[in-house]
N, CA, C and O atoms as CSV, one atom per row, in Angstrom:
chain,resi,resn,atom,element,x,y,z
A,1,MET,N,N,0.852,-1.171,0.000
A,1,MET,CA,C,0.000,0.000,0.000
A,1,MET,C,C,0.905,1.244,0.000
A,1,MET,O,O,1.839,1.320,0.799
A,2,PRO,N,N,0.643,2.206,-0.876
A,2,PRO,CA,C,1.491,3.406,-0.948
A,2,PRO,C,C,1.287,4.321,0.260
A,2,PRO,O,O,0.246,4.286,0.916
A,3,GLN,N,N,2.284,5.125,0.534
A,3,GLN,CA,C,2.164,6.136,1.583
A,3,GLN,C,C,1.149,7.186,1.127
A,3,GLN,O,O,1.231,7.682,0.004
A,4,ALA,N,N,0.207,7.520,1.985
A,4,ALA,CA,C,-0.869,8.447,1.615
A,4,ALA,C,C,-0.331,9.797,1.161
A,4,ALA,O,O,-0.873,10.405,0.238
A,5,ASN,N,N,0.738,10.270,1.807
A,5,ASN,CA,C,1.227,11.615,1.480
A,5,ASN,C,C,2.016,11.675,0.176
A,5,ASN,O,O,2.550,12.726,-0.179
A,6,THR,N,N,2.092,10.549,-0.537
A,6,THR,CA,C,2.750,10.545,-1.838
A,6,THR,C,C,1.739,10.492,-2.985
A,6,THR,O,O,2.129,10.506,-4.152
A,7,LEU,N,N,0.475,10.434,-2.671
A,7,LEU,CA,C,-0.576,10.257,-3.672
A,7,LEU,C,C,-1.103,11.593,-4.192
A,7,LEU,O,O,-1.091,12.592,-3.472
A,8,PRO,N,N,-1.567,11.610,-5.448
A,8,PRO,CA,C,-2.124,12.847,-6.007
A,8,PRO,C,C,-3.282,13.416,-5.187
A,8,PRO,O,O,-3.408,14.635,-5.066
A,9,ALA,N,N,-4.116,12.562,-4.632
A,9,ALA,CA,C,-5.247,13.048,-3.835
A,9,ALA,C,C,-4.768,13.774,-2.586
A,9,ALA,O,O,-5.438,14.693,-2.116
A,10,TRP,N,N,-3.632,13.381,-2.046
A,10,TRP,CA,C,-3.065,14.074,-0.884
A,10,TRP,C,C,-2.725,15.514,-1.265
A,10,TRP,O,O,-3.041,16.450,-0.531
A,11,GLN,N,N,-2.086,15.680,-2.404
A,11,GLN,CA,C,-1.749,17.024,-2.869
A,11,GLN,C,C,-3.013,17.833,-3.137
A,11,GLN,O,O,-3.065,19.029,-2.848
A,12,ALA,N,N,-4.027,17.179,-3.689
A,12,ALA,CA,C,-5.296,17.866,-3.936
A,12,ALA,C,C,-5.911,18.342,-2.621
A,12,ALA,O,O,-6.467,19.438,-2.554
A,13,LEU,N,N,-5.813,17.523,-1.580
A,13,LEU,CA,C,-6.304,17.940,-0.260
A,13,LEU,C,C,-5.484,19.096,0.301
A,13,LEU,O,O,-6.036,20.007,0.919
A,14,GLN,N,N,-4.186,19.065,0.093
A,14,GLN,CA,C,-3.327,20.167,0.527
A,14,GLN,C,C,-3.751,21.460,-0.165
A,14,GLN,O,O,-3.848,22.508,0.475
A,15,ASP,N,N,-4.001,21.385,-1.465
A,15,ASP,CA,C,-4.437,22.553,-2.224
A,15,ASP,C,C,-5.820,23.018,-1.760
A,15,ASP,O,O,-6.075,24.217,-1.639
A,16,HIS,N,N,-6.699,22.063,-1.505
A,16,HIS,CA,C,-8.066,22.364,-1.051
A,16,HIS,C,C,-8.041,23.093,0.300
A,16,HIS,O,O,-8.887,23.946,0.565
A,17,TYR,N,N,-7.091,22.759,1.129
A,17,TYR,CA,C,-6.978,23.410,2.430
A,17,TYR,C,C,-6.915,24.934,2.272
A,17,TYR,O,O,-7.490,25.669,3.076
A,18,GLN,N,N,-6.225,25.396,1.249
A,18,GLN,CA,C,-6.123,26.842,1.021
A,18,GLN,C,C,-7.504,27.454,0.777
A,18,GLN,O,O,-7.744,28.610,1.127
A,19,ASP,N,N,-8.402,26.683,0.181
A,19,ASP,CA,C,-9.757,27.175,-0.103
A,19,ASP,C,C,-10.633,27.243,1.141
A,19,ASP,O,O,-11.525,28.087,1.224
A,20,VAL,N,N,-10.390,26.367,2.105
A,20,VAL,CA,C,-11.273,26.299,3.275
A,20,VAL,C,C,-10.648,26.872,4.547
A,20,VAL,O,O,-11.327,26.986,5.568
A,21,ALA,N,N,-9.395,27.223,4.499
A,21,ALA,CA,C,-8.679,27.645,5.713
A,21,ALA,C,C,-9.320,28.851,6.391
A,21,ALA,O,O,-9.281,28.965,7.617
A,22,ASP,N,N,-9.899,29.736,5.622
A,22,ASP,CA,C,-10.464,30.954,6.204
A,22,ASP,C,C,-11.977,30.897,6.390
A,22,ASP,O,O,-12.589,31.895,6.769
A,23,LEU,N,N,-12.584,29.746,6.130
A,23,LEU,CA,C,-14.025,29.616,6.335
A,23,LEU,C,C,-14.340,29.654,7.824
A,23,LEU,O,O,-13.577,29.154,8.650
A,24,HIS,N,N,-15.470,30.253,8.147
A,24,HIS,CA,C,-15.897,30.334,9.545
A,24,HIS,C,C,-17.082,29.402,9.773
A,24,HIS,O,O,-17.940,29.252,8.903
A,25,MET,N,N,-17.122,28.795,10.918
A,25,MET,CA,C,-18.202,27.868,11.255
A,25,MET,C,C,-19.566,28.542,11.148
A,25,MET,O,O,-20.512,27.939,10.641
A,26,ARG,N,N,-19.680,29.776,11.616
A,26,ARG,CA,C,-20.958,30.478,11.531
A,26,ARG,C,C,-21.457,30.542,10.090
A,26,ARG,O,O,-22.641,30.345,9.819
A,27,THR,N,N,-20.547,30.816,9.185
A,27,THR,CA,C,-20.909,30.910,7.767
A,27,THR,C,C,-21.319,29.549,7.225
A,27,THR,O,O,-22.324,29.432,6.525
A,28,LEU,N,N,-20.543,28.522,7.548
A,28,LEU,CA,C,-20.854,27.180,7.062
A,28,LEU,C,C,-22.232,26.715,7.541
A,28,LEU,O,O,-23.002,26.148,6.765
A,29,PHE,N,N,-22.541,26.955,8.817
A,29,PHE,CA,C,-23.842,26.555,9.349
A,29,PHE,C,C,-24.956,27.429,8.791
A,29,PHE,O,O,-26.055,26.933,8.544
A,30,ALA,N,N,-24.700,28.711,8.589
A,30,ALA,CA,C,-25.715,29.603,8.016
A,30,ALA,C,C,-26.029,29.212,6.572
A,30,ALA,O,O,-27.183,29.272,6.145
A,31,ASP,N,N,-25.005,28.814,5.827
A,31,ASP,CA,C,-25.195,28.439,4.427
A,31,ASP,C,C,-25.857,27.073,4.264
A,31,ASP,O,O,-26.440,26.790,3.217
A,32,ASP,N,N,-25.772,26.227,5.286
A,32,ASP,CA,C,-26.334,24.880,5.206
A,32,ASP,C,C,-27.025,24.545,6.521
A,32,ASP,O,O,-26.383,24.049,7.447
A,33,PRO,N,N,-28.328,24.810,6.613
A,33,PRO,CA,C,-29.038,24.539,7.870
A,33,PRO,C,C,-29.073,23.057,8.247
A,33,PRO,O,O,-29.409,22.723,9.384
A,34,HIS,N,N,-28.733,22.164,7.313
A,34,HIS,CA,C,-28.712,20.724,7.580
A,34,HIS,C,C,-27.284,20.205,7.714
A,34,HIS,O,O,-27.030,19.013,7.547
A,35,ARG,N,N,-26.369,21.097,8.013
A,35,ARG,CA,C,-24.955,20.733,8.073
A,35,ARG,C,C,-24.690,19.592,9.065
A,35,ARG,O,O,-23.938,18.668,8.757
A,36,PHE,N,N,-25.297,19.652,10.236
A,36,PHE,CA,C,-25.079,18.591,11.216
A,36,PHE,C,C,-25.497,17.242,10.651
A,36,PHE,O,O,-24.760,16.264,10.781
A,37,GLU,N,N,-26.672,17.174,10.022
A,37,GLU,CA,C,-27.151,15.915,9.470
A,37,GLU,C,C,-26.250,15.441,8.326
A,37,GLU,O,O,-26.030,14.241,8.164
A,38,THR,N,N,-25.737,16.372,7.545
A,38,THR,CA,C,-24.903,16.029,6.401
A,38,THR,C,C,-23.539,15.509,6.824
A,38,THR,O,O,-23.020,14.565,6.228
A,39,TYR,N,N,-22.956,16.118,7.850
A,39,TYR,CA,C,-21.575,15.811,8.231
A,39,TYR,C,C,-21.457,15.163,9.606
A,39,TYR,O,O,-20.540,15.469,10.370
A,40,SER,N,N,-22.386,14.272,9.914
A,40,SER,CA,C,-22.261,13.473,11.141
A,40,SER,C,C,-22.891,12.112,10.888
A,40,SER,O,O,-23.731,11.946,10.004
A,41,LEU,N,N,-22.466,11.155,11.681
A,41,LEU,CA,C,-23.047,9.823,11.595
A,41,LEU,C,C,-22.892,9.135,12.936
A,41,LEU,O,O,-22.009,9.464,13.729
A,42,SER,N,N,-23.761,8.184,13.168
A,42,SER,CA,C,-23.722,7.403,14.404
A,42,SER,C,C,-23.457,5.944,14.068
A,42,SER,O,O,-24.011,5.391,13.118
A,43,LEU,N,N,-22.601,5.342,14.869
A,43,LEU,CA,C,-22.358,3.910,14.808
A,43,LEU,C,C,-22.620,3.383,16.212
A,43,LEU,O,O,-21.792,3.514,17.114
A,44,GLY,N,N,-23.782,2.792,16.366
A,44,GLY,CA,C,-24.178,2.377,17.709
A,44,GLY,C,C,-24.360,3.598,18.585
A,44,GLY,O,O,-25.101,4.517,18.238
A,45,ASP,N,N,-23.688,3.605,19.714
A,45,ASP,CA,C,-23.785,4.725,20.641
A,45,ASP,C,C,-22.737,5.813,20.386
A,45,ASP,O,O,-22.657,6.783,21.138
A,46,ILE,N,N,-21.951,5.657,19.349
A,46,ILE,CA,C,-20.868,6.608,19.075
A,46,ILE,C,C,-21.306,7.583,17.990
A,46,ILE,O,O,-21.757,7.175,16.920
A,47,LEU,N,N,-21.169,8.869,18.274
A,47,LEU,CA,C,-21.490,9.917,17.315
A,47,LEU,C,C,-20.198,10.486,16.747
A,47,LEU,O,O,-19.315,10.909,17.493
A,48,PHE,N,N,-20.094,10.493,15.433
A,48,PHE,CA,C,-18.984,11.124,14.738
A,48,PHE,C,C,-19.521,12.403,14.122
A,48,PHE,O,O,-20.315,12.353,13.183
A,49,ASP,N,N,-19.099,13.540,14.638
A,49,ASP,CA,C,-19.611,14.831,14.191
A,49,ASP,C,C,-18.497,15.604,13.495
A,49,ASP,O,O,-17.608,16.161,14.139
A,50,TYR,N,N,-18.565,15.624,12.159
A,50,TYR,CA,C,-17.582,16.358,11.367
A,50,TYR,C,C,-18.062,17.769,11.052
A,50,TYR,O,O,-17.320,18.563,10.473
A,51,SER,N,N,-19.296,18.085,11.431
A,51,SER,CA,C,-19.901,19.355,11.037
A,51,SER,C,C,-19.177,20.567,11.615
A,51,SER,O,O,-19.255,21.661,11.056
A,52,LYS,N,N,-18.488,20.383,12.705
A,52,LYS,CA,C,-17.791,21.502,13.350
A,52,LYS,C,C,-16.335,21.584,12.904
A,52,LYS,O,O,-15.471,22.075,13.631
A,53,ASN,N,N,-16.085,21.097,11.704
A,53,ASN,CA,C,-14.770,21.200,11.074
A,53,ASN,C,C,-14.943,21.879,9.728
A,53,ASN,O,O,-16.051,21.948,9.196
A,54,ARG,N,N,-13.870,22.369,9.192
A,54,ARG,CA,C,-13.923,23.026,7.881
A,54,ARG,C,C,-13.996,21.967,6.785
A,54,ARG,O,O,-13.069,21.791,5.995
A,55,VAL,N,N,-15.118,21.278,6.767
A,55,VAL,CA,C,-15.368,20.202,5.818
A,55,VAL,C,C,-16.458,20.661,4.862
A,55,VAL,O,O,-17.478,21.209,5.278
A,56,THR,N,N,-16.228,20.431,3.589
A,56,THR,CA,C,-17.213,20.736,2.560
A,56,THR,C,C,-17.463,19.476,1.738
A,56,THR,O,O,-16.816,18.448,1.938
A,57,HIS,N,N,-18.406,19.573,0.820
A,57,HIS,CA,C,-18.650,18.454,-0.083
A,57,HIS,C,C,-17.359,18.101,-0.826
A,57,HIS,O,O,-17.037,16.925,-1.001
A,58,GLN,N,N,-16.633,19.115,-1.257
A,58,GLN,CA,C,-15.373,18.890,-1.970
A,58,GLN,C,C,-14.357,18.175,-1.068
A,58,GLN,O,O,-13.635,17.291,-1.529
A,59,THR,N,N,-14.301,18.551,0.198
A,59,THR,CA,C,-13.398,17.888,1.143
A,59,THR,C,C,-13.698,16.396,1.213
A,59,THR,O,O,-12.790,15.568,1.140
A,60,MET,N,N,-14.971,16.063,1.355
A,60,MET,CA,C,-15.351,14.661,1.471
A,60,MET,C,C,-15.039,13.897,0.183
A,60,MET,O,O,-14.608,12.745,0.227
A,61,THR,N,N,-15.258,14.537,-0.952
A,61,THR,CA,C,-14.920,13.908,-2.229
A,61,THR,C,C,-13.427,13.615,-2.305
A,61,THR,O,O,-13.018,12.533,-2.726
A,62,LEU,N,N,-12.620,14.588,-1.894
A,62,LEU,CA,C,-11.169,14.405,-1.927
A,62,LEU,C,C,-10.709,13.345,-0.932
A,62,LEU,O,O,-9.779,12.593,-1.223
A,63,LEU,N,N,-11.340,13.272,0.229
A,63,LEU,CA,C,-10.989,12.243,1.205
A,63,LEU,C,C,-11.328,10.853,0.677
A,63,LEU,O,O,-10.564,9.908,0.875
A,64,ARG,N,N,-12.477,10.726,0.005
A,64,ARG,CA,C,-12.819,9.433,-0.601
A,64,ARG,C,C,-11.823,9.065,-1.693
A,64,ARG,O,O,-11.442,7.902,-1.832
A,65,GLN,N,N,-11.402,10.067,-2.470
A,65,GLN,CA,C,-10.414,9.819,-3.511
A,65,GLN,C,C,-9.097,9.340,-2.901
A,65,GLN,O,O,-8.467,8.417,-3.417
A,66,LEU,N,N,-8.688,9.970,-1.806
A,66,LEU,CA,C,-7.463,9.560,-1.123
A,66,LEU,C,C,-7.585,8.119,-0.633
A,66,LEU,O,O,-6.657,7.327,-0.795
A,67,ALA,N,N,-8.715,7.782,-0.039
A,67,ALA,CA,C,-8.916,6.408,0.429
A,67,ALA,C,C,-8.831,5.424,-0.728
A,67,ALA,O,O,-8.238,4.353,-0.598
A,68,SER,N,N,-9.416,5.783,-1.846
A,68,SER,CA,C,-9.368,4.920,-3.025
A,68,SER,C,C,-7.942,4.753,-3.529
A,68,SER,O,O,-7.502,3.633,-3.790
A,69,GLU,N,N,-7.222,5.852,-3.665
A,69,GLU,CA,C,-5.840,5.782,-4.145
A,69,GLU,C,C,-4.941,5.016,-3.179
A,69,GLU,O,O,-3.978,4.371,-3.595
A,70,ALA,N,N,-5.261,5.089,-1.895
A,70,ALA,CA,C,-4.447,4.413,-0.886
A,70,ALA,C,C,-4.804,2.933,-0.756
A,70,ALA,O,O,-4.142,2.190,-0.031
A,71,GLY,N,N,-5.843,2.516,-1.454
A,71,GLY,CA,C,-6.220,1.110,-1.422
A,71,GLY,C,C,-7.088,0.729,-0.247
A,71,GLY,O,O,-7.189,-0.451,0.088
A,72,VAL,N,N,-7.716,1.701,0.388
A,72,VAL,CA,C,-8.640,1.403,1.475
A,72,VAL,C,C,-9.881,0.805,0.841
A,72,VAL,O,O,-10.462,1.391,-0.073
A,73,THR,N,N,-10.288,-0.356,1.322
A,73,THR,CA,C,-11.427,-1.045,0.710
A,73,THR,C,C,-12.704,-0.770,1.484
A,73,THR,O,O,-12.679,-0.352,2.641
A,74,ARG,N,N,-13.796,-1.011,0.827
A,74,ARG,CA,C,-15.108,-0.834,1.446
A,74,ARG,C,C,-15.482,-2.082,2.231
A,74,ARG,O,O,-15.091,-3.197,1.887
A,75,ASP,N,N,-16.245,-1.867,3.288
A,75,ASP,CA,C,-16.721,-3.027,4.044
A,75,ASP,C,C,-17.973,-3.586,3.381
A,75,ASP,O,O,-18.376,-3.103,2.323
A,76,ASP,N,N,-18.583,-4.581,3.976
A,76,ASP,CA,C,-19.729,-5.239,3.362
A,76,ASP,C,C,-20.982,-4.369,3.292
A,76,ASP,O,O,-21.942,-4.730,2.610
A,77,ARG,N,N,-20.989,-3.219,3.992
A,77,ARG,CA,C,-22.127,-2.310,3.904
A,77,ARG,C,C,-21.918,-1.265,2.821
A,77,ARG,O,O,-22.823,-0.481,2.537
A,78,GLY,N,N,-20.732,-1.244,2.210
A,78,GLY,CA,C,-20.454,-0.262,1.173
A,78,GLY,C,C,-19.805,0.997,1.712
A,78,GLY,O,O,-19.544,1.932,0.956
A,79,ASP,N,N,-19.540,1.033,3.017
A,79,ASP,CA,C,-18.892,2.186,3.630
A,79,ASP,C,C,-17.381,2.044,3.537
A,79,ASP,O,O,-16.849,0.934,3.519
A,80,VAL,N,N,-16.697,3.179,3.477
A,80,VAL,CA,C,-15.231,3.142,3.498
A,80,VAL,C,C,-14.771,2.891,4.900
A,80,VAL,O,O,-13.568,2.820,5.153
């Protein structure tokens, strides 16, 4: 498996960081009233809340691309 920081998707994420570095949480939540539902998930009793991070649709796309390039496989439910 290749080192993640050597992959093209890693560089794309580095570049993307410049686009989101100055975003403010207030703006992100104001622009998307369903942000919590979009960027959080529960597994049993554990809540993973990404909504309070500078995450956008593009960020998630790039993270999935990185996982794919790194050879991370999907589980039997289709989740990464």
